[in-house]
N, C-alpha and C positions, 0 to 999 in steps of 0.2 A: 267525482276522482273514478275515470277508468280504469286506470291501471291497477288492477285487482292486486296480483302476486309474479313471482319470480321463483321459481322452482330450483330451488338451490342445489339439488340432487341432480337435474337435467343441464344446468349450466355448466359451460366449459370452462368462462371467463375468456373466452374469445372477445369482446369487447363491441362488437358490432351495435347493441344498441346505444351502448352511451355515445359511441359514436355518430350514431344516425337520431336519437335525442335531440330535436331542436329546440326543446321546451327544457332542456335539463335536468330532468325529471329522473335519470336512471344513474347512478355511477359505479366505479368498481368499488369492493373493499379492497383495500388493503391489506388486512391481515387472511380473509379466505381466498382472494381473485377472483369471485365471483359477483355478478352484478347485485345490485341491492337498489331497492326505489327510495329515493335521498328526496325529492321535492313532488311528494303523491298528488295535492292538491294543484300542481302546476300541470298535469298531464290532458292535453285536448283529445286525448281520441285519435290521434294520426295511424295510428297503428304500424308505424314505420319496425318500430323493436319487434311486434309480436313476429310480423310477416318477416323480417331478415332474421330472426332466431333461429337457427341451424338443429337445433335442437327441440324447441318448440316449448322452451321455458316459460313462454311470460304470458301471461292470461291478460288480454285488454276487454272490458265489458262496454259493448256502442252502448248499453242503456245509459249505464251513468255517466253518459258523457254529457257537456255541457252546451249546448251552441251559444258561440256568443252573439250578445245582443247587435252587433254591428252586421250579422250576418243576412239581417231583415232590412236591411236600406239604413 
């Protein structure tokens, strides 16, 4: 589960992370209007959310990433 956390204090609720997450891991919370990790186990460590976050509120750890078996042929 490579995605570690989303800092609610830094998150502005822009929605870029939710829009760019191809695995549907991140959602916008209706109450707070901020990004939350919804499906942590589905994160494939593509780092798009972390790279695209304008406030650097998202932390993804490559060390906890899982390489799919199909990557080895």
